[in-house]
C-alpha positions in Angstrom: 32.8 -22.3 -21.6 30.7 -22.5 -18.6 27.1 -23.7 -18.9 24.4 -22.6 -16.8 22.8 -25.1 -14.4 19.5 -26.8 -15.9 16.5 -25.8 -13.9 14.1 -28.6 -12.8 10.9 -27.5 -14.4 7.9 -29.6 -13.8 5.4 -28.1 -15.9 3.5 -24.9 -16.6 0.4 -23.3 -14.9 -2.9 -24.3 -16.5 -4.3 -20.6 -15.9 -1.3 -18.2 -16.8 1.2 -20.5 -18.3 4.2 -19.6 -15.9 6.9 -22.2 -15.4 6.5 -24.4 -12.4 9.7 -25.5 -10.9 10.4 -28.6 -8.5 11.1 -26.3 -5.3 7.8 -24.2 -5.7 4.5 -24.9 -4.3 2.0 -26.0 -7.0 -1.7 -26.7 -6.6 -3.4 -29.7 -8.5 -7.0 -30.5 -9.3 -7.1 -34.3 -9.0 -10.5 -34.6 -10.9 -9.4 -32.4 -13.9 -5.7 -32.8 -13.6 -5.2 -29.0 -13.8 -1.8 -27.7 -12.2 -1.8 -24.1 -10.9 0.7 -21.8 -9.5 0.3 -20.3 -6.1 -0.8 -16.9 -7.4 -3.5 -18.5 -9.6 -4.8 -20.8 -6.9 -5.1 -17.9 -4.6 -7.1 -15.9 -7.1 -9.2 -18.9 -7.7 -9.7 -19.2 -3.7 -8.0 -22.6 -3.8 -10.9 -24.1 -5.9 -10.8 -25.8 -9.3 -12.8 -23.7 -11.7 -14.2 -26.4 -13.7 -14.9 -29.1 -10.9 -15.5 -26.9 -8.1 -13.3 -29.3 -5.9 -10.7 -28.2 -3.5 -7.2 -27.8 -4.9 -4.4 -29.9 -3.2 -0.9 -28.7 -2.3 1.9 -30.7 -4.1 
């Protein structure tokens, strides 16, 4: 029996709930500890919605 390889899921997007993998770009708000995918970060104009601080690329 063949098992599929395990994916390296780091977490989920705080806005849309999409799975974030280790090889993808993700954005973090250091102040509020939110993690966003690249699509949601672009929609938020790379700013944290609560703290109004810029998001950092991880």
